[in-house]
TORPA-4810 file (N, C-alpha, C, O; in nm, 3 decimals):
<nodes>
NODE_1_-0.885_3.567_1.168_-0.785_3.643_1.258_-0.799_3.585_1.378_-0.907_3.553_1.429_X
NODE_2_-0.660_3.566_1.439_-0.648_3.512_1.582_-0.678_3.649_1.677_-0.725_3.754_1.635_X
NODE_3_-0.640_3.618_1.812_-0.618_3.728_1.913_-0.551_3.843_1.874_-0.436_3.830_1.831_X
NODE_4_-0.609_3.975_1.881_-0.535_4.071_1.866_-0.568_4.175_1.962_-0.679_4.177_2.015_X
NODE_5_-0.462_4.278_1.993_-0.470_4.399_2.072_-0.535_4.505_1.980_-0.526_4.508_1.857_X
NODE_6_-0.603_4.594_2.059_-0.669_4.716_1.991_-0.612_4.843_2.073_-0.562_4.837_2.186_X
NODE_7_-0.626_4.941_2.007_-0.596_5.070_2.060_-0.732_5.156_2.056_-0.795_5.169_1.952_X
NODE_8_-0.773_5.215_2.182_-0.879_5.301_2.183_-0.837_5.438_2.204_-0.733_5.449_2.269_X
NODE_9_-0.893_5.547_2.165_-0.884_5.675_2.175_-0.948_5.714_2.288_-1.067_5.744_2.283_X
NODE_10_-0.890_5.718_2.383_-0.974_5.806_2.524_-0.946_5.947_2.522_-0.982_6.015_2.618_X
NODE_11_-0.888_5.997_2.430_-0.859_6.154_2.466_-0.982_6.215_2.388_-1.061_6.145_2.324_X
NODE_12_-0.991_6.355_2.400_-1.103_6.408_2.339_-1.099_6.483_2.203_-1.181_6.561_2.155_X
NODE_13_-0.959_6.430_2.145_-0.916_6.489_2.021_-0.901_6.382_1.920_-0.870_6.273_1.967_X
NODE_14_-0.916_6.388_1.787_-0.899_6.297_1.683_-0.745_6.273_1.680_-0.668_6.369_1.681_X
NODE_15_-0.701_6.143_1.677_-0.553_6.092_1.655_-0.524_6.063_1.501_-0.585_5.983_1.431_X
NODE_16_-0.427_6.136_1.467_-0.371_6.111_1.308_-0.276_6.023_1.321_-0.252_5.946_1.229_X
NODE_17_-0.204_6.020_1.444_-0.081_5.903_1.411_-0.069_5.850_1.562_-0.092_5.917_1.663_X
NODE_18_-0.027_5.717_1.556_0.019_5.656_1.689_0.119_5.554_1.685_0.132_5.476_1.591_X
NODE_19_0.200_5.558_1.803_0.291_5.432_1.799_0.261_5.365_1.918_0.255_5.434_2.020_X
NODE_20_0.239_5.240_1.927_0.199_5.146_2.048_0.276_5.005_2.049_0.307_4.941_1.949_X
NODE_21_0.298_4.974_2.165_0.378_4.845_2.158_0.278_4.763_2.259_0.210_4.809_2.351_X
NODE_22_0.291_4.630_2.213_0.222_4.507_2.284_0.340_4.406_2.321_0.439_4.401_2.248_X
NODE_23_0.331_4.345_2.407_0.388_4.228_2.461_0.307_4.112_2.521_0.261_4.109_2.636_X
NODE_24_0.297_4.032_2.442_0.191_3.901_2.472_0.287_3.788_2.535_0.388_3.763_2.469_X
NODE_25_0.272_3.736_2.620_0.335_3.615_2.676_0.217_3.484_2.662_0.099_3.491_2.699_X
NODE_26_0.274_3.384_2.610_0.175_3.269_2.621_0.198_3.162_2.722_0.304_3.165_2.783_X
NODE_27_0.122_3.079_2.744_0.118_2.982_2.873_0.224_2.901_2.890_0.229_2.819_2.982_X
NODE_28_0.342_2.922_2.779_0.456_2.824_2.813_0.590_2.926_2.836_0.708_2.894_2.846_X
NODE_29_0.528_3.063_2.842_0.618_3.170_2.890_0.691_3.230_2.779_0.779_3.312_2.804_X
NODE_30_0.660_3.193_2.650_0.718_3.258_2.541_0.672_3.401_2.513_0.551_3.420_2.526_X
NODE_31_0.745_3.501_2.478_0.712_3.635_2.487_0.703_3.663_2.320_0.784_3.613_2.243_X
NODE_32_0.624_3.726_2.288_0.583_3.786_2.142_0.568_3.932_2.153_0.463_3.972_2.202_X
NODE_33_0.668_4.029_2.111_0.679_4.150_2.133_0.611_4.198_1.976_0.634_4.130_1.876_X
NODE_34_0.525_4.326_1.970_0.472_4.371_1.879_0.491_4.525_1.863_0.473_4.579_1.972_X
NODE_35_0.520_4.607_1.771_0.529_4.733_1.766_0.448_4.774_1.651_0.457_4.721_1.541_X
NODE_36_0.366_4.872_1.681_0.254_4.916_1.586_0.265_5.069_1.556_0.261_5.150_1.649_X
NODE_37_0.278_5.108_1.431_0.290_5.217_1.414_0.159_5.268_1.300_0.144_5.222_1.187_X
NODE_38_0.095_5.349_1.349_-0.058_5.356_1.290_-0.044_5.537_1.243_-0.058_5.634_1.318_X
NODE_39_-0.020_5.537_1.131_-0.019_5.696_1.055_-0.144_5.693_0.962_-0.144_5.618_0.864_X
NODE_40_-0.256_5.776_0.993_-0.358_5.767_0.917_-0.379_5.906_0.828_-0.490_5.948_0.793_X
NODE_41_-0.269_5.962_0.801_-0.247_6.080_0.720_-0.270_6.039_0.579_-0.294_6.129_0.497_X
NODE_42_-0.267_5.918_0.540_-0.270_5.870_0.409_-0.409_5.771_0.400_-0.435_5.714_0.293_X
NODE_43_-0.478_5.758_0.496_-0.609_5.684_0.497_-0.722_5.773_0.503_-0.703_5.890_0.536_X
NODE_44_-0.835_5.733_0.475_-0.955_5.790_0.501_-0.983_5.784_0.639_-1.003_5.677_0.694_X
NODE_45_-0.985_5.900_0.702_-1.036_5.914_0.839_-0.930_5.883_0.946_-0.861_5.781_0.945_X
NODE_46_-0.926_5.983_1.040_-0.830_5.966_1.154_-0.919_5.878_1.261_-1.031_5.833_1.233_X
NODE_47_-0.870_5.864_1.355_-0.900_5.782_1.465_-0.981_5.889_1.586_-0.918_5.963_1.661_X
NODE_48_-1.114_5.879_1.583_-1.200_5.976_1.670_-1.212_5.924_1.792_-1.202_5.804_1.816_X
NODE_49_-1.240_6.040_1.898_-1.245_5.987_2.015_-1.336_5.872_2.050_-1.446_5.870_1.996_X
NODE_50_-1.307_5.789_2.125_-1.373_5.648_2.200_-1.350_5.538_2.071_-1.372_5.421_2.099_X
NODE_51_-1.308_5.566_1.940_-1.301_5.466_1.847_-1.185_5.391_1.887_-1.092_5.444_1.949_X
NODE_52_-1.186_5.261_1.852_-1.119_5.135_1.875_-1.057_5.089_1.740_-1.136_5.080_1.646_X
NODE_53_-0.927_5.060_1.717_-0.876_5.026_1.628_-0.764_4.919_1.645_-0.689_4.927_1.742_X
NODE_54_-0.749_4.807_1.542_-0.645_4.698_1.559_-0.518_4.775_1.583_-0.502_4.893_1.550_X
NODE_55_-0.421_4.693_1.647_-0.269_4.755_1.686_-0.194_4.643_1.665_-0.102_4.659_1.584_X
NODE_56_-0.206_4.535_1.713_-0.119_4.404_1.690_-0.199_4.273_1.702_-0.308_4.266_1.759_X
NODE_57_-0.133_4.164_1.641_-0.184_4.043_1.675_-0.106_4.003_1.812_-0.002_4.052_1.855_X
NODE_58_-0.173_3.918_1.859_-0.111_3.858_2.002_-0.086_3.702_1.974_-0.134_3.632_1.885_X
NODE_59_0.012_3.666_2.087_0.045_3.517_2.085_0.124_3.479_1.986_0.175_3.562_1.911_X
NODE_60_0.145_3.345_1.973_0.240_3.275_1.895_0.197_3.252_1.758_0.093_3.188_1.743_X
NODE_61_0.249_3.288_1.673_0.209_3.274_1.542_0.243_3.137_1.471_0.197_3.110_1.360_X
NODE_62_0.325_3.054_1.541_0.358_2.925_1.499_0.301_2.823_1.575_0.315_2.707_1.536_X
NODE_63_0.232_2.849_1.692_0.131_2.751_1.765_0.007_2.814_1.809_-0.016_2.849_1.925_X
NODE_64_-0.065_2.826_1.715_-0.190_2.875_1.745_-0.280_2.814_1.863_-0.372_2.877_1.914_X
NODE_65_-0.247_2.703_1.897_-0.313_2.613_2.026_-0.272_2.682_2.146_-0.350_2.689_2.241_X
NODE_66_-0.158_2.734_2.150_-0.085_2.819_2.278_-0.176_2.939_2.338_-0.176_3.044_2.274_X
NODE_67_-0.243_2.930_2.439_-0.299_3.030_2.471_-0.252_3.148_2.537_-0.169_3.133_2.627_X
NODE_68_-0.292_3.267_2.507_-0.207_3.392_2.570_-0.231_3.395_2.705_-0.346_3.382_2.746_X
NODE_69_-0.134_3.411_2.785_-0.153_3.419_2.942_-0.131_3.539_2.992_-0.171_3.547_3.109_X
NODE_70_-0.075_3.654_2.943_-0.040_3.792_2.968_-0.042_3.887_2.859_-0.003_3.841_2.751_X
NODE_71_-0.079_4.008_2.860_-0.059_4.133_2.765_-0.021_4.237_2.812_-0.102_4.288_2.889_X
NODE_72_0.088_4.301_2.794_0.110_4.427_2.838_0.138_4.518_2.697_0.195_4.488_2.592_X
NODE_73_0.075_4.638_2.741_0.088_4.729_2.602_0.080_4.884_2.649_0.014_4.924_2.745_X
NODE_74_0.149_4.952_2.574_0.146_5.085_2.610_0.152_5.180_2.470_0.219_5.141_2.374_X
NODE_75_0.096_5.272_2.467_0.099_5.388_2.369_0.229_5.486_2.389_0.238_5.551_2.493_X
NODE_76_0.308_5.493_2.310_0.439_5.554_2.326_0.446_5.701_2.258_0.529_5.783_2.297_X
NODE_77_0.375_5.724_2.179_0.346_5.881_2.084_0.204_5.872_2.026_0.150_5.769_1.987_X
NODE_78_0.157_5.985_2.027_0.037_6.024_1.955_0.052_6.167_1.863_0.118_6.261_1.908_X
NODE_79_0.003_6.174_1.766_-0.006_6.314_1.707_-0.146_6.305_1.650_-0.193_6.222_1.572_X
NODE_80_-0.210_6.432_1.720_-0.342_6.469_1.706_-0.357_6.538_1.564_-0.259_6.576_1.501_X
NODE_81_-0.491_6.553_1.517_-0.528_6.615_1.365_-0.492_6.753_1.385_-0.472_6.813_1.280_X
NODE_82_-0.478_6.824_1.500_-0.424_6.961_1.495_-0.283_6.994_1.503_-0.234_7.106_1.518_X
NODE_83_-0.216_6.870_1.490_-0.051_6.874_1.497_0.004_6.856_1.612_0.118_6.809_1.610_X
NODE_84_-0.049_6.882_1.726_-0.020_6.858_1.894_0.025_6.720_1.901_-0.019_6.636_1.822_X
NODE_85_0.117_6.688_1.999_0.143_6.531_2.017_0.154_6.531_2.149_0.155_6.635_2.215_X
NODE_86_0.162_6.400_2.202_0.164_6.328_2.337_0.267_6.239_2.341_0.291_6.163_2.247_X
NODE_87_0.329_6.242_2.440_0.415_6.115_2.454_0.569_6.127_2.407_0.617_6.239_2.392_X
NODE_88_0.631_6.033_2.388_0.764_6.048_2.344_0.805_6.067_2.195_0.802_5.987_2.103_X
NODE_89_0.844_6.193_2.199_0.841_6.228_2.056_0.943_6.150_1.973_0.918_6.138_1.853_X
NODE_90_1.064_6.091_2.025_1.149_5.997_1.960_1.082_5.885_1.912_1.132_5.830_1.814_X
NODE_91_0.966_5.832_1.965_0.906_5.710_1.914_0.829_5.718_1.779_0.811_5.626_1.700_X
NODE_92_0.786_5.848_1.768_0.711_5.890_1.654_0.783_5.951_1.528_0.737_5.970_1.416_X
NODE_93_0.917_5.977_1.581_0.992_6.042_1.474_0.991_5.981_1.341_0.950_6.038_1.239_X
NODE_94_1.037_5.863_1.346_1.080_5.784_1.222_0.944_5.800_1.120_0.938_5.841_1.003_X
NODE_95_0.839_5.751_1.212_0.718_5.749_1.134_0.684_5.882_1.065_0.643_5.885_0.949_X
NODE_96_0.701_5.987_1.138_0.656_6.120_1.102_0.751_6.183_0.978_0.709_6.259_0.890_X
NODE_97_0.880_6.138_0.992_0.989_6.169_0.871_0.956_6.089_0.767_1.010_6.135_0.667_X
NODE_98_0.885_5.978_0.738_0.853_5.902_0.643_0.738_5.960_0.539_0.719_5.912_0.427_X
NODE_99_0.675_6.056_0.587_0.548_6.088_0.528_0.586_6.185_0.375_0.510_6.180_0.279_X
NODE_100_0.691_6.255_0.374_0.706_6.313_0.238_0.753_6.207_0.155_0.722_6.225_0.038_X
NODE_101_0.825_6.086_0.180_0.854_5.988_0.092_0.725_5.907_0.063_0.709_5.870_-0.054_X
NODE_102_0.652_5.883_0.134_0.516_5.794_0.111_0.419_5.887_0.020_0.357_5.836_-0.073_X
NODE_103_0.407_6.025_0.049_0.347_6.096_-0.041_0.398_6.127_-0.193_0.320_6.163_-0.281_X
NODE_104_0.530_6.112_-0.212_0.605_6.129_-0.338_0.586_5.979_-0.405_0.585_5.971_-0.528_X
NODE_105_0.571_5.869_-0.332_0.547_5.733_-0.386_0.402_5.730_-0.436_0.375_5.688_-0.549_X
NODE_106_0.305_5.777_-0.346_0.170_5.753_-0.410_0.155_5.857_-0.529_0.064_5.838_-0.610_X
NODE_107_0.228_5.951_-0.541_0.216_6.054_-0.635_0.283_5.979_-0.782_0.234_5.977_-0.895_X
NODE_108_0.382_5.935_-0.743_0.458_5.838_-0.852_0.350_5.733_-0.899_0.320_5.734_-1.018_X
NODE_109_0.297_5.654_-0.825_0.205_5.543_-0.844_0.093_5.616_-0.937_0.075_5.579_-1.053_X
NODE_110_0.027_5.712_-0.882_-0.099_5.769_-0.954_-0.058_5.804_-1.092_-0.125_5.754_-1.182_X
NODE_111_0.047_5.885_-1.125_0.108_5.921_-1.236_0.159_5.821_-1.317_0.156_5.843_-1.438_X
NODE_112_0.202_5.720_-1.281_0.239_5.586_-1.339_0.126_5.557_-1.418_0.126_5.560_-1.541_X
NODE_113_0.017_5.524_-1.336_-0.100_5.459_-1.393_-0.162_5.538_-1.527_-0.204_5.494_-1.634_X
NODE_114_-0.150_5.676_-1.472_-0.227_5.751_-1.610_-0.126_5.777_-1.716_-0.171_5.822_-1.821_X
NODE_115_0.006_5.758_-1.709_0.088_5.792_-1.818_0.124_5.660_-1.885_0.135_5.656_-2.008_X
NODE_116_0.143_5.557_-1.813_0.174_5.428_-1.838_0.106_5.286_-1.853_0.143_5.183_-1.911_X
NODE_117_-0.022_5.321_-1.769_-0.129_5.217_-1.774_-0.120_5.129_-1.650_-0.050_5.172_-1.559_X
NODE_118_-0.176_5.023_-1.635_-0.204_4.937_-1.511_-0.083_4.848_-1.503_-0.046_4.829_-1.387_X
NODE_119_-0.012_4.789_-1.598_0.093_4.689_-1.601_0.191_4.765_-1.540_0.244_4.711_-1.443_X
NODE_120_0.233_4.884_-1.573_0.316_4.976_-1.520_0.329_5.004_-1.379_0.430_5.001_-1.309_X
NODE_121_0.173_5.040_-1.337_0.131_5.089_-1.192_0.162_4.953_-1.126_0.240_4.951_-1.031_X
NODE_122_0.105_4.836_-1.171_0.131_4.695_-1.086_0.279_4.662_-1.067_0.317_4.606_-0.964_X
NODE_123_0.365_4.698_-1.168_0.515_4.657_-1.157_0.562_4.775_-1.046_0.647_4.734_-0.968_X
NODE_124_0.524_4.899_-1.029_0.578_4.979_-0.953_0.522_4.945_-0.802_0.583_4.984_-0.703_X
NODE_125_0.419_4.880_-0.796_0.384_4.854_-0.675_0.472_4.723_-0.609_0.500_4.716_-0.490_X
NODE_126_0.501_4.644_-0.689_0.619_4.541_-0.657_0.757_4.585_-0.654_0.839_4.497_-0.626_X
NODE_127_0.798_4.695_-0.676_0.939_4.759_-0.667_1.012_4.802_-0.544_1.134_4.811_-0.533_X
NODE_128_0.919_4.827_-0.451_0.970_4.884_-0.317_1.063_4.771_-0.225_1.012_4.662_-0.199_X
NODE_129_1.169_4.795_-0.188_1.246_4.723_-0.088_1.163_4.688_0.025_1.077_4.770_0.058_X
NODE_130_1.174_4.587_0.084_1.103_4.541_0.201_1.142_4.639_0.325_1.257_4.675_0.350_X
NODE_131_1.037_4.671_0.393_1.043_4.729_0.515_1.071_4.890_0.482_1.090_4.961_0.581_X
NODE_132_1.074_4.952_0.353_1.082_5.067_0.331_0.957_5.134_0.332_0.853_5.069_0.321_X
NODE_133_0.956_5.277_0.345_0.798_5.335_0.356_0.731_5.318_0.231_0.607_5.316_0.230_X
NODE_134_0.797_5.306_0.123_0.715_5.280_-0.004_0.658_5.135_-0.003_0.543_5.108_-0.037_X
NODE_135_0.747_5.047_0.038_0.685_4.873_0.081_0.561_4.877_0.156_0.463_4.808_0.129_X
NODE_136_0.568_4.976_0.270_0.466_4.995_0.355_0.328_5.030_0.295_0.226_4.969_0.325_X
NODE_137_0.334_5.135_0.209_0.236_5.203_0.136_0.189_5.088_0.045_0.071_5.054_0.055_X
NODE_138_0.263_5.030_-0.035_0.229_4.920_-0.138_0.160_4.809_-0.075_0.063_4.761_-0.135_X
NODE_139_0.203_4.753_0.056_0.163_4.645_0.101_0.017_4.668_0.138_-0.070_4.589_0.099_X
NODE_140_-0.015_4.786_0.221_-0.140_4.837_0.251_-0.250_4.863_0.127_-0.370_4.839_0.139_X
NODE_141_-0.188_4.918_0.004_-0.290_4.919_-0.111_-0.312_4.796_-0.144_-0.429_4.778_-0.177_X
NODE_142_-0.233_4.684_-0.149_-0.234_4.565_-0.215_-0.354_4.474_-0.136_-0.446_4.408_-0.184_X
NODE_143_-0.316_4.499_0.001_-0.391_4.441_0.122_-0.530_4.477_0.119_-0.617_4.389_0.121_X
NODE_144_-0.555_4.586_0.115_-0.689_4.653_0.137_-0.768_4.673_-0.029_-0.882_4.718_-0.031_X
NODE_145_-0.722_4.650_-0.116_-0.808_4.657_-0.237_-0.870_4.518_-0.229_-0.824_4.413_-0.184_X
NODE_146_-1.008_4.553_-0.298_-1.092_4.447_-0.305_-1.187_4.464_-0.438_-1.164_4.554_-0.519_X
NODE_147_-1.293_4.375_-0.456_-1.380_4.382_-0.534_-1.454_4.532_-0.595_-1.487_4.564_-0.710_X
NODE_148_-1.464_4.599_-0.471_-1.528_4.717_-0.459_-1.439_4.835_-0.490_-1.474_4.938_-0.547_X
NODE_149_-1.315_4.805_-0.443_-1.229_4.927_-0.441_-1.081_4.894_-0.500_-1.000_4.830_-0.434_X
NODE_150_-1.053_4.941_-0.629_-0.941_4.886_-0.698_-0.824_4.955_-0.629_-0.829_5.060_-0.565_X
NODE_151_-0.709_4.871_-0.656_-0.582_4.948_-0.614_-0.536_5.089_-0.622_-0.484_5.156_-0.533_X
NODE_152_-0.569_5.129_-0.765_-0.550_5.240_-0.801_-0.639_5.364_-0.744_-0.597_5.479_-0.725_X
NODE_153_-0.775_5.313_-0.722_-0.873_5.393_-0.629_-0.808_5.436_-0.521_-0.781_5.555_-0.501_X
NODE_154_-0.776_5.329_-0.435_-0.733_5.353_-0.289_-0.594_5.428_-0.313_-0.560_5.499_-0.218_X
NODE_155_-0.501_5.425_-0.431_-0.387_5.508_-0.436_-0.438_5.653_-0.439_-0.389_5.743_-0.370_X
NODE_156_-0.538_5.667_-0.522_-0.605_5.820_-0.545_-0.638_5.875_-0.433_-0.596_5.985_-0.399_X
NODE_157_-0.728_5.795_-0.356_-0.797_5.840_-0.219_-0.678_5.867_-0.124_-0.671_5.972_-0.060_X
NODE_158_-0.593_5.781_-0.116_-0.456_5.817_-0.029_-0.385_5.940_-0.059_-0.350_6.026_0.022_X
NODE_159_-0.368_5.936_-0.171_-0.279_6.057_-0.222_-0.365_6.188_-0.189_-0.309_6.288_-0.143_X
NODE_160_-0.496_6.185_-0.213_-0.557_6.295_-0.190_-0.566_6.351_-0.050_-0.588_6.468_-0.020_X
NODE_161_-0.541_6.219_0.052_-0.561_6.260_0.185_-0.447_6.308_0.219_-0.449_6.409_0.289_X
NODE_162_-0.319_6.251_0.182_-0.191_6.302_0.207_-0.171_6.455_0.150_-0.114_6.541_0.218_X
NODE_163_-0.211_6.473_0.051_-0.206_6.595_-0.002_-0.294_6.705_0.091_-0.250_6.819_0.097_X
NODE_164_-0.394_6.679_0.150_-0.491_6.755_0.219_-0.399_6.795_0.372_-0.384_6.906_0.423_X
NODE_165_-0.348_6.666_0.419_-0.290_6.701_0.536_-0.151_6.755_0.519_-0.100_6.797_0.622_X
NODE_166_-0.082_6.761_0.412_0.042_6.832_0.366_0.019_6.972_0.352_0.094_7.061_0.393_X
NODE_167_-0.111_6.990_0.279_-0.140_7.134_0.274_-0.181_7.211_0.396_-0.169_7.333_0.413_X
NODE_168_-0.230_7.127_0.475_-0.276_7.200_0.613_-0.143_7.222_0.708_-0.153_7.283_0.814_X
NODE_169_-0.037_7.177_0.668_0.099_7.201_0.736_0.137_7.084_0.854_0.235_7.090_0.928_X
NODE_170_0.044_6.984_0.852_0.096_6.866_0.941_0.231_6.819_0.903_0.316_6.802_0.991_X
NODE_171_0.261_6.794_0.766_0.391_6.767_0.739_0.419_6.824_0.614_0.532_6.814_0.565_X
</nodes>
């Protein structure tokens, strides 16, 4: 992995969701913006105080030799695990609104696996339209599965996490 920007939780509360923007400029003056929407409602573990997590890749993806000369970053929105928020609510509105759709997709994935098997589950993972909430879930599941944790096991864990936050009234 090349250079990247990370976000650090400097609050005293655990973060459940965050929107950050990063703007990197390379030595040739070319600007590379990045917007990062981090929603931990479907993942194991929200972002604890003082924890640091990946936010965005920096620099020119087409010219790895170009050095990053300047970086500007800002956190636009945060939702804490108690449901309270900080920042621009409009910046987080879309991400928060997608949660029911993501939960329904995870439920459908797990049900498909149990009712129709691995092949139907795999086909459903490849079905979502690019950049849709379902596509984001499927991409994360496929990208994070490895030899130790299968895609279906991740889907079940993410569904359980989402159901827990949903039951608590967060969404």
